[in-house]
C-alpha positions as semicolon CSV with decimal commas, in nm:
position;residue;x (nm);y (nm);z (nm)
1;M;-4,573;-2,313;8,913
2;E;-4,663;-2,470;9,248
3;I;-4,942;-2,304;9,447
4;I;-5,016;-2,406;9,806
5;T;-5,345;-2,304;9,966
6;S;-5,489;-2,343;10,313
7;K;-5,788;-2,202;10,499
8;G;-5,807;-2,088;10,858
9;R;-6,091;-1,940;11,063
10;H;-6,014;-1,578;10,974
11;S;-5,803;-1,604;10,661
12;M;-5,693;-1,797;10,356
13;I;-5,330;-1,856;10,256
14;I;-5,205;-1,866;9,900
15;A;-4,835;-1,952;9,885
16;L;-4,613;-1,934;9,578
17;P;-4,298;-2,118;9,690
18;S;-4,105;-2,063;9,365
19;H;-4,151;-1,688;9,410
20;G;-4,086;-1,699;9,786
21;I;-4,412;-1,521;9,864
22;V;-4,735;-1,574;10,060
23;F;-5,065;-1,389;10,031
24;K;-5,266;-1,409;10,352
25;I;-5,616;-1,295;10,262
26;F;-5,817;-1,212;10,573
27;N;-6,194;-1,236;10,594
28;K;-6,377;-0,918;10,505
29;G;-6,348;-0,658;10,780
30;F;-6,063;-0,825;10,971
31;I;-5,843;-0,520;10,925
32;Q;-5,727;-0,506;11,290
33;N;-5,608;-0,868;11,277
34;A;-5,409;-0,799;10,961
35;E;-5,262;-0,474;11,096
36;R;-5,162;-0,646;11,421
37;E;-4,987;-0,932;11,241
38;Y;-4,815;-0,693;11,000
39;S;-4,687;-0,470;11,281
40;F;-4,560;-0,767;11,484
41;L;-4,379;-0,907;11,179
42;K;-4,218;-0,564;11,119
43;L;-4,101;-0,553;11,482
44;L;-3,964;-0,909;11,461
45;E;-3,780;-0,824;11,140
46;K;-3,601;-0,540;11,325
47;H;-3,492;-0,790;11,590
48;E;-3,381;-1,045;11,325
49;F;-3,621;-1,298;11,473
50;P;-3,680;-1,615;11,263
51;S;-4,017;-1,525;11,113
52;P;-4,141;-1,425;10,767
53;K;-4,044;-1,082;10,636
54;P;-4,355;-0,869;10,584
55;Y;-4,367;-0,700;10,244
56;Y;-4,701;-0,520;10,220
57;L;-5,039;-0,482;10,382
58;L;-5,310;-0,413;10,126
59;I;-5,679;-0,347;10,184
60;I;-5,899;-0,409;9,882
61;N;-6,278;-0,373;9,918
62;N;-6,243;-0,417;10,297
63;F;-6,043;-0,742;10,248
64;P;-5,699;-0,710;10,415
65;I;-5,417;-0,892;10,234
66;L;-5,085;-0,946;10,407
67;V;-4,804;-1,014;10,160
68;R;-4,509;-1,183;10,330
69;E;-4,209;-1,406;10,275
70;Y;-4,266;-1,777;10,213
71;I;-4,079;-1,998;10,462
72;P;-4,001;-2,346;10,325
73;G;-4,002;-2,648;10,552
74;I;-4,250;-2,868;10,738
75;H;-4,489;-2,795;11,022
76;F;-4,359;-2,876;11,370
77;S;-4,620;-3,150;11,417
78;E;-4,505;-3,328;11,100
79;F;-4,142;-3,285;11,206
80;L;-4,218;-3,454;11,541
81;D;-4,367;-3,753;11,358
82;K;-4,080;-3,795;11,112
83;A;-3,758;-3,689;11,286
84;A;-3,518;-3,892;11,497
85;P;-3,514;-3,822;11,873
86;K;-3,181;-3,634;11,874
87;E;-3,302;-3,407;11,591
88;I;-3,621;-3,336;11,786
89;I;-3,425;-3,244;12,100
90;K;-3,207;-3,000;11,902
91;V;-3,516;-2,836;11,755
92;I;-3,691;-2,821;12,094
93;R;-3,387;-2,640;12,236
94;V;-3,389;-2,393;11,946
95;L;-3,764;-2,348;11,984
96;L;-3,723;-2,268;12,356
97;E;-3,442;-2,021;12,275
98;N;-3,670;-1,852;12,019
99;A;-3,959;-1,846;12,268
100;Y;-3,722;-1,676;12,514
101;K;-3,630;-1,418;12,246
102;L;-4,001;-1,353;12,186
103;D;-4,042;-1,292;12,559
104;S;-3,754;-1,042;12,556
105;I;-3,901;-0,863;12,249
106;G;-4,234;-0,839;12,432
107;I;-4,460;-1,047;12,207
108;F;-4,684;-1,324;12,340
109;L;-4,782;-1,579;12,076
110;D;-5,047;-1,761;12,283
111;E;-5,027;-2,072;12,064
112;L;-4,714;-2,248;12,189
113;S;-4,906;-2,479;12,420
114;N;-5,027;-2,644;12,099
115;P;-4,753;-2,570;11,843
116;T;-4,886;-2,751;11,539
117;K;-4,911;-2,522;11,239
118;N;-4,756;-2,193;11,351
119;I;-4,399;-2,329;11,357
120;I;-4,199;-2,438;11,053
121;V;-3,884;-2,651;11,078
122;N;-3,626;-2,651;10,799
123;N;-3,289;-2,828;10,843
124;G;-3,277;-2,761;11,218
125;Y;-3,392;-2,400;11,185
126;V;-3,715;-2,304;11,357
127;F;-3,945;-2,031;11,219
128;F;-4,257;-1,884;11,379
129;I;-4,499;-1,796;11,101
130;D;-4,840;-1,689;11,234
131;F;-4,879;-1,378;11,451
132;E;-5,246;-1,299;11,387
133;R;-5,343;-1,385;11,746
134;A;-5,024;-1,252;11,903
135;Q;-5,039;-0,975;12,162
136;E;-4,808;-0,761;12,369
137;L;-4,648;-0,957;12,652
138;T;-4,791;-0,849;12,987
139;G;-4,780;-0,973;13,344
140;K;-4,655;-1,325;13,401
141;K;-4,724;-1,456;13,051
142;S;-4,434;-1,631;12,879
143;N;-4,385;-1,808;12,549
144;V;-4,133;-2,035;12,720
145;T;-4,379;-2,159;12,982
146;Q;-4,647;-2,195;12,711
147;F;-4,420;-2,435;12,525
148;L;-4,326;-2,613;12,849
149;S;-4,698;-2,682;12,902
150;F;-4,692;-2,864;12,566
151;L;-4,396;-3,074;12,687
152;I;-4,579;-3,147;13,014
153;R;-4,873;-3,281;12,811
154;V;-4,635;-3,497;12,606
155;G;-4,486;-3,630;12,932
156;K;-4,829;-3,725;13,065
157;S;-4,922;-3,905;12,745
158;T;-4,848;-4,264;12,649
159;G;-4,791;-4,187;12,283
160;D;-4,504;-4,237;12,041
161;L;-4,360;-3,891;12,096
162;K;-4,309;-3,948;12,468
163;N;-4,149;-4,284;12,395
164;K;-3,911;-4,117;12,146
165;L;-3,803;-3,848;12,391
166;V;-3,812;-4,009;12,735
167;A;-3,438;-4,088;12,723
168;Y;-3,357;-3,721;12,653
169;I;-3,606;-3,516;12,853
170;N;-3,676;-3,529;13,228
171;F;-4,053;-3,497;13,189
172;D;-4,108;-3,527;13,568
173;K;-3,892;-3,219;13,629
174;I;-4,062;-2,988;13,378
175;P;-4,340;-2,853;13,607
176;D;-4,092;-2,752;13,878
177;A;-3,846;-2,617;13,618
178;A;-4,128;-2,408;13,468
179;R;-4,211;-2,258;13,809
180;K;-3,844;-2,170;13,864
181;F;-3,820;-2,020;13,517
182;K;-4,125;-1,798;13,585
183;K;-3,943;-1,650;13,886
184;K;-3,586;-1,613;13,756
185;K;-3,612;-1,630;13,372
186;Q;-3,289;-1,833;13,345
187;L;-3,296;-2,040;13,028
188;D;-2,960;-2,211;13,088
189;K;-3,081;-2,347;13,425
190;L;-3,404;-2,460;13,264
191;F;-3,205;-2,656;13,004
192;M;-2,989;-2,815;13,276
193;E;-3,298;-2,936;13,461
194;I;-3,507;-3,077;13,180
195;F;-3,255;-3,218;12,934
196;E;-3,056;-3,536;13,011
């Protein structure tokens, strides 16, 4: 039986892929973090958002344990390194559509400006997996503009990712497109401006 483990600042993950289950064991006393993530996952499940199904929230000796669905695939950062440019563009579009859905549900992820380990890609499907730091969406915050800030950074870089995508994304137009999106929230117009 394969067991995958990883450690974060506030929790440890034990994944059992063959059983389709993950145990997220929070540090002692981090009950609010676990409750917040569990409640957001329950809300997302109601909206059929691509995220893990929450099964249980247990508290044992002041250690919260979130039991949730295991999502197979690779982290977004690994996907960016391995995938062909056209595959990346498809996934970026799906990711932006999902970020827009998150905005409409009213959840702010606050990690999409650096989407490395909280997004899983599997055969073109995009899953958001970590909602521990998520919060209710208020004011002018937007998951879409958070992710656009990541694309702006890619556009300013001289790295391999920019070279892969420069023929498909109008990096120079993203800042203006992001400002327009903040005002009108029109995803289709955003796509028309930034994608070739």
